[in-house]
C-alpha positions, 0 to 999 in steps of 0.5 A, a space after each residue: 504477485 510481482 516484486 522488484 528490488 528498488 535498491 539491492 545493495 546488501 545492506 543489513 537493513 531491509 523495507 518490504 513495501 507493498 504498493 497499492 491497487 494499479 501501481 508498479 515500481 515507476 512512481 517510487 524511484 525518486 525515494 531514496 533508499 539509503 543504507 536499506 535494501 527496498 523490496 516492492 511487492 505489486 500486482 495482486 492478480 495472484 498471490 503468488 509468493 515469490 522467493 524473495 519474500 521466503 528468506 530475510 535471515 541475512 538482515 538485522 532490522 527488518 521494517 514492512 510499509 504497506 500501502 492502500 490495498 497492500 495494507 490488506 495483502 501484507 495482513 493475508 500473508 502475515 506469517 511471513 513478517 513475524 520476525 519483522 521489527 515495525 510494520 506500518 500501514 499508509 492510508 488502508 486497512 485490512 478490511 479494505 471494502 467495508 462501509 465503516 472500516 474501508 471504502 464503502 461498497 456502493 463506492 468501491 463497486 462503482 469504482 470496479 464497474 467503471 475501472 478502465 475509465 477511471 484508469 484513463 481519466 481521474 483515478 489518479 487525480 483523486 490519488 493525489 492531493 495536489 496538481 503538483 503531486 499529479 504532475 510529478 506522477 505524470 512524469 513518471 507514471 504506472 506503466 502497467 497495462 489497464 487491462 492488468 490494472 482493471 482485472 487485478 481490481 477485480 481479482 482483489 475484490 473476490 479475495 475480500 468478498 471470500 476472506 473473513 478478517 479475524 484480526 490478529 495484532 499485527 501492524 504497529 503503527 498506522 499512517 491516515 492522510 486526512 485528505 485522503 479521496 479514496 479510502 475515507 479517513 475516518 474509516 481508516 481511523 475506526 478500523 486502526 482504533 478498533 484493532 488497537 493499532 496507534 494512529 498518526 495523521 498527515 496533511 497529505 492525499 491517499 499518495 503521500 510519498 512524494 511528501 517524503 525524500 527518503 523511506 527512512 522518513 516514513 519509518 521515522 513518522 511513527 
């Protein structure tokens, strides 16, 4: 895992954000951090825990926002977030490859098989629900190499296949976009309902972050 401070001003409030597969800090720079320190976690080619995730004692209020594959990854590290005040899952589940509760297996394996071609072409168009959002992304796109992103997906799938999830109460709320083309919304809702996580729907696509001006707005969605 890699981490990057989107904002580090020794504030008393903290947001830890687990990004989805293939992303990095570039597309998230437009979100106002306000009075929050914001630590972004991304690149799950390995799950070595960075030092920044080991001590949050200086913060009064702590929030976890996990998105897409980050919902699964953050859950694997759930013991790190026991003292957090609120934990939000955005367009993801703790079983990210599952015919009922995540991305259907055949769909995921097809994405993996053609990952390089997809990253060069239509994958990001499907991530965004409008041409306007895709254009905004295109002005400040992900900077990671395609090879790095492909290997990340391969590693994630091995991790998913070899991890048995027995859900313990963790997420306090789930945000599910009605027009998500990556993870079927009905599967997301089914997963969260099964796990007794309250669901709020949003009229957005898989990447909803351009619809918010600030990280605090996402927290208030709950």
